[in-house]
N, C-alpha and C positions, 0 to 999 in steps of 0.2 A: 613682860617687863623682864623676866629673867635673863632672857638671851641680850636683849640689849644691854644690861647692868654687865654681863659677862663678855662683849665684845666693846662697850665703851666702861673700861674704867672710872673715866673721868666726870660718870655720870652723878658721884659726888659731889662734884665742883661745882660739875654743871645741872640744872634743872632738867628732869626727867622730858621733858618738852623740847628742851634745849639740845639735849642726846640727839633725842627721835629726828629732830629738824636735822641734826648736823648728818645724820646716816641717808 
């Protein structure tokens, strides 16, 4: 999860699932 937060700062705006799917 930490890696996702570092690579996707938009994780705050989008859900974690959204950010994960975005990758």
